[in-house]
SERO-4910 file (N, C-alpha, C, O; in steps of 0.05 Angstrom, whole numbers):
BEGIN
 pado doro    nc1    nc2    nc3   cac1   cac2   cac3    cc1    cc2    cc3    oc1    oc2    oc3
  Met    A   1572   4260   3588   1585   4267   3608   1606   4273   3613   1626   4266   3601
  Ser    A   1603   4295   3637   1625   4312   3642   1631   4318   3666   1641   4340   3668
  Phe    A   1630   4305   3687   1638   4316   3718   1664   4303   3735   1676   4286   3722
  Thr    A   1674   4309   3759   1689   4306   3772   1693   4292   3800   1689   4304   3821
  Glu    A   1702   4262   3800   1695   4255   3820   1714   4256   3841   1735   4261   3830
  Pro    A   1718   4253   3866   1738   4262   3883   1750   4246   3877   1740   4227   3864
  Pro    A   1786   4248   3887   1801   4226   3883   1806   4206   3904   1793   4208   3925
  Arg    A   1822   4187   3902   1826   4166   3925   1829   4176   3949   1814   4173   3968
  Asp    A   1856   4194   3950   1865   4210   3976   1846   4242   3976   1854   4263   3985
  Cys    A   1821   4236   3966   1817   4262   3978   1815   4275   4014   1805   4265   4034
  Asp    A   1827   4299   4011   1830   4315   4041   1808   4333   4045   1814   4350   4062
  Arg    A   1788   4335   4036   1777   4361   4034   1762   4360   4063   1752   4381   4072
  Cys    A   1761   4334   4077   1744   4327   4101   1772   4322   4121   1787   4305   4111
  Pro    A   1779   4333   4144   1793   4307   4160   1792   4295   4166   1809   4278   4162
  Arg    A   1773   4292   4182   1760   4261   4203   1752   4246   4190   1750   4223   4200
  Leu    A   1742   4252   4159   1739   4233   4143   1762   4222   4131   1767   4198   4125
  Arg    A   1774   4239   4130   1810   4225   4112   1814   4205   4137   1812   4182   4131
  Glu    A   1819   4210   4162   1830   4204   4177   1818   4166   4187   1830   4145   4192
  Phe    A   1797   4172   4185   1775   4153   4191   1789   4133   4170   1803   4114   4176
  Leu    A   1784   4141   4149   1788   4127   4122   1818   4117   4128   1821   4095   4118
  Leu    A   1831   4122   4136   1865   4119   4134   1862   4096   4155   1872   4076   4145
  Ser    A   1850   4092   4184   1843   4084   4203   1840   4054   4195   1851   4033   4202
  Leu    A   1820   4063   4176   1800   4031   4167   1816   4010   4146   1813   3986   4142
  Arg    A   1832   4029   4136   1856   4016   4113   1872   3995   4129   1875   3973   4120
  Asp    A   1882   4001   4150   1894   3980   4164   1870   3957   4177   1870   3933   4172
  Glu    A   1850   3972   4195   1836   3940   4195   1824   3932   4173   1828   3907   4171
  Phe    A   1810   3939   4154   1799   3927   4135   1813   3931   4116   1808   3948   4099
  Pro    A   1836   3915   4115   1859   3928   4081   1846   3918   4052   1854   3928   4031
  His    A   1820   3894   4052   1816   3892   4035   1784   3906   4020   1769   3902   4001
  Tyr    A   1787   3922   4042   1759   3949   4030   1763   3967   4016   1786   3976   4015
  His    A   1742   3981   4000   1749   4007   3979   1763   4021   4002   1787   4022   4002
  Asn    A   1748   4032   4023   1759   4049   4039   1771   4076   4033   1792   4086   4040
  Ala    A   1751   4084   4018   1759   4118   3998   1732   4128   3985   1711   4115   3983
  Pro    A   1740   4156   3978   1709   4163   3966   1701   4142   3941   1716   4130   3925
  Val    A   1673   4143   3943   1666   4118   3927   1652   4131   3906   1633   4146   3912
  Pro    A   1660   4125   3877   1644   4131   3852   1619   4135   3847   1606   4123   3865
  Ser    A   1606   4143   3834   1580   4139   3828   1587   4116   3801   1607   4111   3787
  Phe    A   1554   4107   3801   1555   4087   3793   1525   4093   3769   1505   4107   3776
  Gly    A   1529   4078   3741   1511   4076   3721   1511   4089   3694   1532   4093   3682
  Asp    A   1489   4096   3686   1485   4099   3657   1505   4122   3645   1497   4140   3660
  Pro    A   1520   4134   3631   1536   4157   3628   1518   4179   3617   1527   4201   3615
  Ala    A   1496   4174   3610   1471   4192   3602   1448   4185   3614   1433   4172   3600
  Pro    A   1436   4191   3644   1421   4180   3659   1399   4205   3654   1403   4228   3647
  Glu    A   1375   4193   3660   1356   4209   3654   1344   4217   3686   1330   4236   3693
  Leu    A   1357   4192   3705   1343   4198   3733   1377   4191   3747   1393   4172   3746
  Leu    A   1376   4216   3761   1403   4215   3783   1396   4203   3813   1380   4216   3826
  Ile    A   1406   4177   3827   1402   4176   3856   1413   4187   3869   1434   4195   3858
  Ile    A   1412   4195   3896   1431   4211   3910   1424   4204   3945   1410   4214   3963
  Gly    A   1437   4187   3943   1444   4174   3979   1449   4200   4003   1445   4224   4005
  Leu    A   1458   4182   4017   1475   4203   4039   1499   4194   4037   1515   4209   4026
  Ala    A   1506   4169   4046   1535   4166   4043   1550   4134   4043   1542   4122   4062
  Pro    A   1560   4127   4034   1574   4101   4041   1572   4086   4062   1588   4088   4081
  Gly    A   1556   4071   4062   1554   4047   4086   1573   4026   4094   1579   4008   4079
  Met    A   1582   4030   4119   1612   4013   4125   1623   3987   4107   1644   3985   4095
  His    A   1595   3965   4111   1602   3937   4101   1586   3937   4075   1577   3917   4066
  Gly    A   1582   3965   4063   1564   3962   4035   1581   3976   4024   1604   3967   4026
  Ala    A   1577   3999   4011   1597   4012   3993   1620   4018   4002   1637   4023   3986
  Asn    A   1624   4019   4027   1652   4025   4032   1675   3999   4033   1700   4002   4037
  Gln    A   1658   3970   4029   1668   3961   4028   1679   3942   3990   1698   3930   3980
  Thr    A   1652   3952   3983   1648   3940   3952   1658   3965   3931   1664   3961   3907
  Gly    A   1660   3988   3943   1669   4009   3924   1642   4012   3904   1643   4013   3879
  Arg    A   1628   4012   3912   1598   4021   3890   1580   4026   3907   1577   4016   3929
  Pro    A   1568   4043   3896   1546   4057   3924   1519   4037   3929   1504   4030   3910
  Phe    A   1517   4033   3946   1488   4016   3956   1493   3985   3952   1476   3968   3949
  Thr    A   1520   3981   3953   1529   3955   3946   1533   3940   3965   1554   3945   3977
  Gly    A   1519   3921   3975   1533   3900   3989   1520   3895   4021   1527   3879   4038
  Asp    A   1493   3922   4022   1486   3918   4057   1450   3914   4043   1443   3902   4022
  Trp    A   1435   3928   4060   1401   3919   4067   1393   3938   4044   1382   3930   4024
  Ala    A   1403   3974   4053   1394   3990   4032   1403   3982   4004   1398   4002   3990
  Gly    A   1409   3974   3997   1421   3965   3960   1408   3945   3955   1406   3943   3931
  Asp    A   1394   3924   3969   1386   3902   3970   1346   3910   3958   1330   3898   3945
  Leu    A   1346   3939   3974   1321   3941   3965   1320   3962   3942   1303   3966   3925
  Leu    A   1347   3975   3946   1339   4001   3921   1343   3985   3898   1324   3984   3882
  Tyr    A   1372   3967   3893   1366   3950   3872   1337   3938   3858   1327   3935   3835
  Asp    A   1331   3932   3884   1298   3920   3868   1280   3934   3860   1263   3926   3844
  Ala    A   1280   3958   3871   1267   3976   3861   1274   3982   3826   1260   3981   3805
  Ile    A   1296   3987   3832   1312   3995   3808   1307   3976   3784   1307   3985   3761
  Ala    A   1303   3955   3789   1306   3933   3764   1264   3933   3764   1249   3931   3745
  Arg    A   1261   3935   3778   1226   3939   3778   1221   3950   3757   1213   3939   3736
  His    A   1229   3980   3760   1212   4002   3737   1238   4000   3714   1244   4023   3706
  Gly    A   1253   3981   3702   1261   3986   3684   1293   4003   3687   1299   4013   3666
  Phe    A   1308   4006   3705   1325   4027   3701   1356   4001   3698   1379   4010   3699
  Ser    A   1351   3980   3696   1373   3958   3706   1375   3941   3681   1357   3943   3664
  Lys    A   1399   3920   3676   1393   3900   3663   1418   3883   3684   1432   3893   3701
  Gly    A   1416   3852   3677   1427   3836   3692   1417   3835   3719   1394   3845   3721
  Glu    A   1430   3824   3748   1416   3810   3762   1442   3826   3783   1466   3827   3777
  Tyr    A   1429   3840   3809   1444   3851   3824   1453   3824   3842   1438   3806   3848
  Gly    A   1477   3828   3849   1494   3808   3861   1502   3819   3893   1503   3803   3912
  Ala    A   1508   3842   3895   1514   3850   3920   1547   3855   3921   1559   3863   3942
  Ser    A   1557   3851   3898   1583   3858   3890   1588   3880   3867   1572   3886   3848
  Ala    A   1611   3891   3872   1614   3917   3852   1624   3894   3825   1634   3908   3808
  Asp    A   1625   3867   3818   1624   3845   3801   1606   3837   3789   1605   3823   3768
  Asp    A   1590   3846   3802   1564   3828   3796   1556   3832   3769   1532   3825   3766
  Gly    A   1566   3840   3747   1551   3842   3724   1531   3864   3713   1528   3868   3689
  Leu    A   1518   3876   3730   1499   3891   3733   1503   3920   3718   1525   3930   3720
  Glu    A   1488   3929   3707   1488   3960   3694   1465   3962   3692   1446   3946   3689
  Leu    A   1466   3998   3697   1434   4011   3702   1433   4022   3675   1451   4027   3659
  Thr    A   1408   4024   3675   1400   4032   3645   1373   4066   3652   1350   4068   3662
  Gly    A   1389   4082   3643   1379   4110   3649   1377   4123   3678   1361   4139   3687
  Ala    A   1401   4109   3689   1399   4123   3725   1432   4109   3729   1444   4089   3722
  Met    A   1436   4137   3744   1461   4140   3755   1450   4139   3792   1428   4145   3802
  Ile    A   1471   4130   3804   1470   4131   3837   1497   4145   3839   1516   4145   3823
  Thr    A   1494   4160   3866   1518   4167   3877   1508   4178   3894   1484   4183   3894
  Asn    A   1529   4185   3922   1520   4206   3951   1531   4231   3951   1550   4242   3941
  Ala    A   1508   4240   3972   1521   4270   3981   1540   4278   3991   1547   4301   3989
  Val    A   1557   4251   4010   1578   4254   4015   1596   4226   3999   1583   4205   3996
  Arg    A   1616   4226   3993   1622   4207   3983   1640   4185   3996   1646   4163   3987
  Cys    A   1648   4198   4019   1669   4176   4044   1651   4169   4068   1633   4184   4077
  Leu    A   1657   4146   4076   1640   4138   4091   1650   4152   4123   1673   4149   4132
  Pro    A   1626   4167   4138   1628   4181   4160   1625   4154   4182   1612   4133   4180
  Pro    A   1646   4166   4207   1638   4147   4226   1604   4151   4246   1593   4172   4252
  Gln    A   1596   4128   4251   1570   4122   4247   1547   4131   4231   1523   4135   4238
  Asn    A   1560   4132   4206   1548   4135   4178   1537   4164   4185   1514   4166   4175
  Lys    A   1547   4191   4201   1536   4205   4205   1559   4228   4200   1579   4231   4215
  Pro    A   1552   4248   4168   1561   4265   4165   1561   4297   4179   1539   4305   4187
  Ile    A   1584   4315   4181   1578   4330   4197   1572   4355   4177   1579   4353   4153
  Gly    A   1561   4375   4184   1553   4401   4171   1574   4405   4147   1572   4401   4123
  Ala    A   1598   4416   4165   1631   4423   4143   1627   4398   4122   1631   4402   4098
  Glu    A   1619   4379   4131   1634   4357   4113   1611   4349   4091   1615   4333   4073
  Cys    A   1588   4363   4094   1564   4360   4074   1575   4384   4057   1575   4376   4033
  Asn    A   1582   4406   4058   1586   4432   4049   1618   4430   4032   1624   4440   4011
  Asn    A   1635   4413   4051   1658   4403   4027   1649   4389   4001   1657   4394   3979
  Cys    A   1633   4373   4006   1634   4348   3987   1611   4351   3965   1607   4337   3945
  Arg    A   1595   4373   3974   1575   4388   3954   1576   4401   3930   1557   4409   3916
  Leu    A   1605   4402   3924   1616   4420   3891   1622   4395   3884   1639   4398   3866
  Phe    A   1617   4368   3888   1626   4343   3872   1594   4335   3858   1591   4323   3837
  Leu    A   1576   4342   3871   1545   4338   3873   1535   4362   3848   1523   4354   3828
  Thr    A   1539   4390   3852   1534   4411   3838   1543   4402   3814   1527   4403   3796
  Asp    A   1573   4390   3807   1585   4392   3786   1576   4375   3774   1574   4378   3749
  Gln    A   1567   4348   3787   1556   4327   3775   1529   4330   3756   1526   4321   3733
  Ile    A   1507   4347   3776   1484   4356   3769   1490   4362   3737   1483   4350   3716
  Asn    A   1505   4385   3741   1516   4408   3715   1524   4399   3695   1520   4408   3673
  Gly    A   1538   4374   3704   1556   4364   3678   1538   4334   3666   1552   4318   3654
  Leu    A   1509   4327   3669   1486   4309   3657   1471   4315   3650   1449   4315   3661
  Pro    A   1479   4327   3623   1451   4348   3612   1430   4330   3603   1411   4342   3594
  Ser    A   1429   4290   3605   1411   4283   3600   1382   4285   3620   1358   4284   3614
  Leu    A   1396   4289   3648   1385   4289   3673   1357   4300   3662   1356   4316   3643
  Arg    A   1329   4289   3675   1305   4299   3673   1289   4299   3703   1271   4314   3709
  Ala    A   1306   4268   3726   1295   4271   3751   1317   4269   3766   1337   4259   3755
  Leu    A   1316   4276   3790   1335   4272   3812   1318   4258   3830   1295   4267   3835
  Leu    A   1333   4228   3845   1317   4219   3869   1326   4216   3899   1332   4194   3908
  Cys    A   1325   4240   3914   1338   4247   3933   1328   4222   3965   1304   4222   3972
  Leu    A   1345   4207   3977   1346   4193   3995   1353   4205   4022   1376   4211   4026
  Gly    A   1331   4211   4047   1334   4218   4059   1335   4248   4062   1342   4266   4046
  Lys    A   1328   4249   4084   1335   4297   4080   1359   4305   4084   1365   4329   4082
  Ile    A   1375   4291   4090   1411   4304   4091   1412   4295   4056   1426   4313   4046
  Ser    A   1407   4281   4041   1410   4280   4015   1396   4306   4010   1410   4326   4007
  His    A   1372   4307   4010   1354   4322   4000   1355   4345   4009   1341   4360   3996
  Asp    A   1367   4354   4026   1384   4392   4037   1403   4393   4019   1402   4408   4000
  Asn    A   1421   4376   4023   1451   4377   4006   1440   4384   3982   1447   4406   3973
  Thr    A   1420   4366   3964   1423   4370   3938   1404   4404   3931   1410   4419   3913
  Val    A   1380   4408   3951   1376   4428   3944   1393   4462   3941   1390   4481   3926
  Arg    A   1413   4455   3967   1435   4474   3967   1452   4467   3934   1461   4486   3921
  Ala    A   1453   4445   3927   1470   4451   3899   1464   4454   3879   1480   4456   3861
  Leu    A   1437   4458   3875   1411   4471   3849   1412   4499   3860   1403   4515   3844
  Gly    A   1422   4511   3885   1426   4536   3887   1399   4543   3894   1391   4564   3883
  Leu    A   1382   4531   3909   1357   4540   3918   1359   4546   3950   1379   4545   3964
  Arg    A   1331   4551   3959   1324   4546   3980   1314   4530   3999   1295   4517   3990
  Leu    A   1319   4525   4022   1310   4499   4035   1284   4496   4046   1269   4477   4051
  Lys    A   1280   4529   4049   1247   4532   4060   1227   4530   4034   1202   4526   4034
  Asp    A   1240   4532   4016   1225   4533   3999   1212   4506   3983   1192   4504   3970
  Tyr    A   1233   4488   3991   1227   4459   3968   1239   4440   4001   1261   4429   4004
  Pro    A   1216   4443   4024   1220   4426   4042   1212   4393   4046   1188   4388   4045
  Phe    A   1231   4370   4052   1233   4347   4055   1211   4332   4057   1209   4329   4082
  Gly    A   1195   4321   4048   1178   4301   4056   1184   4275   4036   1196   4273   4015
  His    A   1167   4252   4055   1172   4226   4034   1143   4232   4013   1119   4233   4018
  Gly    A   1158   4235   3989   1143   4228   3967   1138   4255   3957   1117   4255   3944
  Val    A   1154   4283   3959   1152   4305   3956   1160   4302   3921   1174   4283   3913
  Lys    A   1148   4321   3901   1158   4327   3881   1169   4350   3872   1177   4357   3894
  Tyr    A   1175   4366   3860   1183   4388   3853   1200   4396   3828   1222   4388   3821
  Lys    A   1184   4417   3816   1189   4422   3787   1215   4440   3797   1216   4455   3816
  Val    A   1238   4435   3775   1262   4447   3783   1267   4460   3753   1281   4446   3737
  Gly    A   1256   4487   3744   1270   4500   3720   1254   4484   3699   1236   4468   3706
  Asp    A   1260   4487   3677   1243   4472   3647   1245   4443   3644   1233   4429   3628
  Glu    A   1262   4435   3664   1267   4402   3650   1285   4388   3671   1307   4377   3666
  Leu    A   1271   4389   3698   1282   4375   3717   1262   4377   3736   1248   4397   3738
  Thr    A   1258   4353   3755   1246   4348   3777   1240   4331   3796   1222   4316   3792
  Phe    A   1252   4330   3818   1262   4328   3837   1245   4313   3856   1223   4323   3861
  Phe    A   1253   4282   3872   1236   4277   3878   1246   4269   3910   1269   4272   3919
  Ser    A   1232   4264   3918   1251   4254   3951   1231   4229   3967   1208   4222   3962
  Ser    A   1245   4224   3981   1242   4196   4000   1257   4187   4015   1282   4189   4014
  Tyr    A   1238   4171   4041   1257   4172   4066   1278   4141   4060   1273   4120   4048
  His    A   1300   4149   4075   1321   4135   4054   1310   4103   4072   1302   4098   4095
  Cys    A   1314   4087   4046   1316   4057   4048   1342   4045   4067   1359   4029   4059
  Ser    A   1338   4059   4097   1356   4039   4113   1344   4013   4126   1321   4011   4135
  Arg    A   1359   4000   4126   1346   3980   4148   1334   3988   4175   1314   3977   4184
  Tyr    A   1345   4005   4186   1324   4023   4213   1301   4029   4196   1282   4012   4197
  Asn    A   1298   4049   4181   1272   4060   4167   1245   4036   4158   1220   4039   4161
  Thr    A   1258   4014   4148   1241   3989   4139   1232   3979   4170   1211   3984   4182
  Asn    A   1249   3967   4177   1244   3953   4204   1224   3974   4220   1206   3960   4231
  Thr    A   1220   3995   4224   1204   4013   4239   1181   4019   4231   1165   4033   4244
  Lys    A   1177   4007   4202   1151   4013   4183   1161   4046   4178   1145   4058   4165
  Arg    A   1175   4057   4183   1167   4094   4177   1171   4088   4146   1164   4108   4133
  Leu    A   1181   4069   4131   1188   4068   4101   1182   4040   4095   1200   4024   4100
  Thr    A   1161   4032   4086   1151   4006   4072   1159   4005   4042   1163   4025   4028
  Glu    A   1162   3979   4035   1166   3962   4004   1149   3977   3985   1159   3989   3966
  Glu    A   1122   3977   3993   1103   3989   3976   1104   4023   3964   1099   4037   3944
  Met    A   1114   4024   3996   1120   4064   3994   1137   4068   3983   1134   4080   3962
  Phe    A   1163   4061   3989   1186   4061   3971   1176   4054   3934   1180   4068   3914
  Met    A   1166   4033   3936   1166   4032   3903   1137   4047   3889   1129   4042   3866
  Gln    A   1127   4061   3901   1105   4078   3895   1128   4105   3884   1125   4109   3860
  Val    A   1142   4117   3892   1162   4138   3895   1173   4126   3865   1169   4141   3846
  Phe    A   1185   4103   3861   1202   4096   3835   1172   4097   3814   1174   4106   3791
  Ala    A   1151   4090   3822   1132   4082   3801   1123   4115   3795   1116   4119   3772
  Asp    A   1123   4136   3810   1123   4161   3803   1139   4177   3784   1133   4195   3768
  Ile    A   1163   4164   3790   1184   4174   3773   1182   4154   3749   1187   4169   3731
  Arg    A   1179   4132   3739   1179   4123   3717   1162   4142   3703   1168   4153   3682
  Asn    A   1138   4146   3717   1107   4148   3696   1111   4176   3698   1096   4186   3682
  His    A   1125   4196   3710   1148   4236   3706   1160   4221   3681   1149   4231   3661
  Leu    A   1174   4205   3675   1197   4199   3654   1175   4185   3625   1181   4189   3601
  Asn    A   1156   4173   3634   1150   4172   3610   1128   4179   3600   1114   4165   3585
  Ser    A   1123   4203   3609   1107   4229   3602   1116   4249   3584   1103   4267   3572
  Leu    A   1142   4244   3583   1164   4266   3570   1170   4253   3544   1184   4264   3527
  Asp    A   1156   4222   3541   1168   4214   3518   1144   4226   3490   1150   4222   3466
***
């Protein structure tokens, strides 16, 4: 594993930097900084979310940890054999990922959970570096369209050739396959845009794909 995470006081995105500094005063016990990736140092699967959640990863300092999206994601991860231990919604719960790593397209919490285009562009070098620095990767899972589009660009591909859709699957090069899903947010699950069954099916497809490579 050889890739660079953003420093705690990363200032590539002035709006995000100012927002996090303000939150350090309001929520002094929160992480309030770029959230590092979490998981197996030699993963077959890299899961790419949008950005940290206010009272989830921005609080705990671990991707998808402490909010509804994490409850569903870590359940899917466990059911499909990518973890050991129990998810306890905190960074010190002892959970370990096996064969998987989780990161975000934008590593800092954006206001209203909505990064702007420039912030996606500024943070993309970290995702590109991560993908290139993990030779064990065989699959990517993008959660939501912003994650999908950022990953397509990080791979040096054209969006028109790799459109977003729930359950889409693309072969990228000789050894990497790219999957996408609707984001596992509370809004998407409450509105039934994404059901638990739909989300679990994406993970089943990924597990079947990785098993076929053995």
